[in-house]
N, C-alpha and C positions, 0 to 999 in steps of 0.2 A: 655592067657599066664600068668604063675605064675610070681610073682615079682622077683624071683631068676633068671629067664631067660631073664629079661629085661636088655639090655646093659646099665649099670650104671657106671661102673668103669671109673674113671678119669673125669666124668662129673661134671659141676659146677652149683650150684643152690644157687643164692644169694651169700652169703659169704662161703657157704659150698663147699668143693670138696670131692667127693667120693674117698677114698683111699684104701678100702678093703671091702670084704664081711664080714658080721657078722654071727656068728653061729646061731643067732636068725632069724627065718624065717621072711622075709619081711623087715629086717633091714640092714643098711649099715653103715660101719665105715666112718665117715666124719671128715675132718679137716677144722676148721674155719680159716679165714684169720688172726685172732689174734693168732692162734697157738693151740687152744684148740681142742681136739678130743672127739667125742661123737658118740654113735650109734643112728642113725636117721631112722625113718620109711620111706621106699621108697615112699609110696603114699604121705606122708607129704612133701617130697622134690618136687615131681612132681606137687602137687597142690599149692605149694607156702606157705603152712602153717608153714613150718620151713625154715628159710632163713639164720639163724646164730645161734651161741651159746647163744645169748642174747645181744651181744655187739652192734649189729646193732641198737636195740631199745635204748640202753643206749647212743650211739653216737647221735642218732636222738634227744633224750630228751635234751642232752647237747647243741645241735645246737639250739633247740627251746628256751632253757633258755638264750643262748647268744643273740638270736634274740630279746627276751623280753627286755633284758638290753640295746640293741642298738637302736631299732626303736621306743620304747615307745608306741606301738599301740596294745599291747597284749589284751586289753579289748574292742577292736573294732570288729564289725561284720565282717569286711574284714579279720582280723587276724583269727577269729574263723572259717571262711570258709576255709582259707588256712590250718589251723591245722587239721580240720576234713577231708579235701581232702587227706592229707597224711595218716591219721589213717585208712581211709577206704580202702586205696590201699596197706598198708604195715603191719597192725596189724591184725594177724589172729584171735585174740580174740575179735576184734571190731565187733559190731552187724551187720554192713553193709559190712564187708569184703567179704562175699560170692558173693555179687553183683558187687564188684569192683575188688579188688586185686585177689579174688578167680576166677574171669573171665579173669584175665590177664591184667586188666586195670592198667596202671602205671602213675606216675607223672614224667614229663620230668625233666632232671637234672637241667635245668635252674631254675625251680621253687622249688628246694630245699632251695633257698633263698627267704625269704618273701619279701625282698626289690625288687627282680626281678619280683615276682608275682604282687606286687603293681604297679610297673612301667608298666607292660604289660596290666593289667586289670583295674587299677584305683580303687578308693574306691567303695565298694559295694553299689549300689543305694537302697534306702528304698523299702522294699517289694519285692526285687529280690534276687535270689540265683544263684550260679554258675551252668551253664548248658553246657554239651558237645554237640556240633552240631551233631557229629557222635557218637551215643551212644555206639558204640563198639570201639571207638578211645580213646586215652590217654588224660590225662590232660596236655595240652600244648598250647602255643600261636597258634592262627589260628583255634583251635577246641573248644575254650571255649568262652562263652559270659555270661553276666549278663542277667537273664531272669525272667519273671514273672512265676507264677505257671502254668498259662494256656499254655504258650509257652513250658514249660518243659513237661507238660502232652502230648502235641502234638508231642514231640520229643522222647517219651518213646520207647524203643526197642520192647515193646509189642503192640504198636499202630498199627492200621489197616488203610491203606489209600485206598480210593475208588475214582474211576473216573466215572463221568457222564457228558455227553454232552461236553467232552473235558476239564472238570474242575476236578482237583484232590485235595481232602482235606481229613483230617483224619475223622474217624467216628464221633468223638465228634464235629468237626467243621461242618460237614454236619447236624448233629442233631440240632445244634444251628441255622444253616441257615434256616431250615424248621420249627423250633419251637417245636421240640419234644425232649425227653430225649435220651441220648446215649443208655440207656438200652432198650428203646422202639424200636429204630432203629435196634439195634443188634438182638432183638428178631424177628423182621419182616424178617430179612435176614437169621438168623440161624435156627429158629424154624418153621417159616411159609414158608420159602424158596421163598419169594417174590423176584422179580427182583429189582435191585437198584432203578430204576425209580419209580416203584410202592411203594416201601418202603419209598421213599422220598415224595410221594404224587404227583409226576409229571406225572404219567401214571395211568389212571383209578382211581377209588375210593377205598380206603382201606375198 
């Protein structure tokens, strides 16, 4: 379906509202909540790469500057985590945006305030980073935890979970369990087409 046939009139995308079709193919005339109008590419609206005329970013920066002035923690790892969390979910030019905001991952409204984030999560423990328990879920209380790199790797959306003898673990965890590398275990399963029991060394001899 061409972009011109997709029903866009009157729809809202971030701070944009589609108010008219543009004579330029693929573009729509949009009005921002601040009152400015601009032609915006339809695919940019649907992907979330354009969410306002620019006032959203400026408002957020002003909010961050105010936070720096009030809580005095702008140089702490906890604040850096909170700041990066927002950037990866809302700044289309940020290097990690395609894996977060580009996938529809959002930050809950409560965590627009650093003070609320700190109250819910506490200070970031040394050697740990912010992890979402449900990798397709949003950044919000109940779905986030401070976690080590190993826990985060086990929680990746690309991870593979395997069950043997009633026990389920990630491929990496099984590899550590039997003393081989994840690459070796993966090769036994994918390339040699061994059963899981044989690949783990529990059935027969490799």
